[in-house]
C-alpha positions in Angstrom: 75.0 132.9 82.7 71.8 131.9 80.8 70.1 128.8 82.2 67.4 127.1 79.8 64.3 125.7 81.5 64.6 122.0 82.2 61.3 121.2 80.7 62.5 122.7 77.3 65.7 120.9 77.6 64.0 117.6 78.1 61.7 118.3 75.2 64.7 118.8 73.0 66.1 115.5 74.4 63.1 113.5 73.5 62.8 115.2 70.0 66.5 114.2 69.4 66.2 110.6 70.7 65.9 109.0 67.1 68.6 111.2 65.7 70.9 110.5 68.4 70.2 106.8 68.3 70.9 106.8 64.5 74.2 108.7 65.1 75.4 106.4 67.9 74.7 103.4 65.6 76.9 104.7 62.9 79.6 102.9 64.9 79.2 99.5 63.7 80.5 97.9 66.9 77.5 99.2 68.8 74.1 97.3 69.2 70.8 99.2 69.7 70.9 98.2 73.4 74.4 100.1 73.6 72.8 103.2 71.9 69.8 103.2 74.2 72.1 103.0 77.4 74.3 105.8 76.0 71.3 108.1 75.4 69.8 107.1 78.9 73.1 108.1 80.1 72.9 111.5 78.5 69.7 112.2 80.4 71.9 112.5 83.6 73.8 115.3 82.0 71.1 117.3 80.7 71.4 120.0 83.4 74.8 120.8 81.9 73.3 122.1 78.7 73.6 125.9 78.6 73.3 126.4 74.8 70.6 127.9 72.8 67.2 126.0 72.8 67.6 124.9 69.2 67.5 121.3 68.0 70.7 121.5 66.0 72.6 123.1 68.9 71.2 120.6 71.4 72.3 117.6 69.1 75.7 118.9 68.6 76.2 119.3 72.3 74.6 115.8 73.0 77.1 114.2 70.4 80.0 115.7 72.1 78.9 114.4 75.5 78.1 110.9 74.0 81.3 110.6 72.1 83.4 109.1 74.9 80.7 106.6 75.8 80.2 105.6 72.1 84.1 105.1 71.8 84.1 103.1 75.1 81.2 100.9 74.1 82.7 100.2 70.8 86.1 99.0 72.4 84.3 96.7 74.8 82.3 95.3 72.1 85.1 94.8 69.6 87.6 93.4 72.1 85.4 91.4 74.6 85.7 88.1 72.8 89.6 88.4 72.8 89.6 89.4 76.5 87.4 86.4 77.5 89.5 84.1 75.5 92.8 85.3 76.8 91.3 85.1 80.5 90.3 81.5 79.9 93.7 80.7 78.4 95.6 82.3 81.3 93.5 80.5 83.8 94.5 77.3 82.3 92.8 73.8 82.3 91.6 72.2 84.3 90.5 75.0 86.3 90.3 74.2 90.0 89.4 77.3 91.9 85.7 77.2 91.9 83.4 78.1 88.9 85.2 79.0 85.8 82.6 81.4 84.4 82.6 83.3 87.8 86.2 83.7 87.5 86.1 84.8 83.9 83.3 87.3 84.7 85.3 88.8 87.6 88.6 89.0 85.7 86.9 90.4 82.7 85.4 93.2 84.9 88.8 93.8 86.6 90.4 94.1 83.1 87.8 96.5 81.7 88.1 98.7 84.8 91.8 99.0 84.5 91.5 99.5 80.6 88.7 102.1 80.7 90.4 103.9 83.9 93.5 104.5 81.8 91.7 105.0 78.3 94.2 107.6 77.0 97.1 105.3 77.2 95.1 102.5 75.3 94.0 104.9 72.8 97.6 105.7 71.7 98.5 103.7 68.6 100.9 100.9 69.3 102.8 98.2 67.4 100.0 95.7 68.0 96.2 96.0 67.2 94.1 97.2 70.1 92.5 93.6 70.6 95.9 92.1 70.8 97.0 94.5 73.4 93.8 93.8 75.4 94.4 90.1 75.0 97.9 90.2 76.3 96.7 92.5 79.3 93.8 90.1 80.2 96.0 87.0 79.9 98.4 88.6 82.4 95.5 89.6 84.7 94.4 85.8 84.8 97.8 84.7 85.4 98.1 87.1 88.3 94.9 86.0 89.6 96.0 82.3 89.5 99.0 83.3 91.5 96.8 85.1 94.0 94.7 81.9 94.4 97.7 79.7 94.9 99.2 81.9 97.5 95.9 82.1 99.3 95.7 78.2 99.2 99.0 77.9 100.7 98.2 80.4 103.5 95.1 78.5 104.3 96.5 75.0 104.3 97.3 73.8 107.8 101.0 73.2 108.4 100.4 69.7 109.6 98.5 68.7 106.4 101.1 70.3 104.2 104.0 68.5 105.7 102.2 65.3 107.0 104.9 63.0 105.5 107.8 65.3 105.8 107.3 66.4 102.1 105.1 69.2 100.7 101.8 67.6 99.5 
């Protein structure tokens, strides 16, 4: 199999940077920073390019490689406010298990790991908008997390403290 020279591929990558950035930014949900991150991620895949050393061929290949990342960043940017709002609602107020922002960040990360790990399922059209489905899922994650915290609190409470007056505190 033909294997292009790494230096030549890197030259095509550098020549294509502006065009690839513009193409990524056609998705209105992406920021310039997102586009830069996606194109930087493309650099890790340059050794997979086996096409002809032509600018058009390289850019077509690069866009194919970048498309899942563009889609993913778009989903996260579009749905992030809804996910965070759902988590805060699911955690309830007043929040009593440490720092609220830390809990929201942790649960947001858990939610995106689960959603992006099962992306084909989330890409299928449903009866609700994607943001609504993410909202519902994030809220259930938050409620499950509260349940975990309550169970841990009960396990860590000494027996004598819990039943000091013969009644659970």
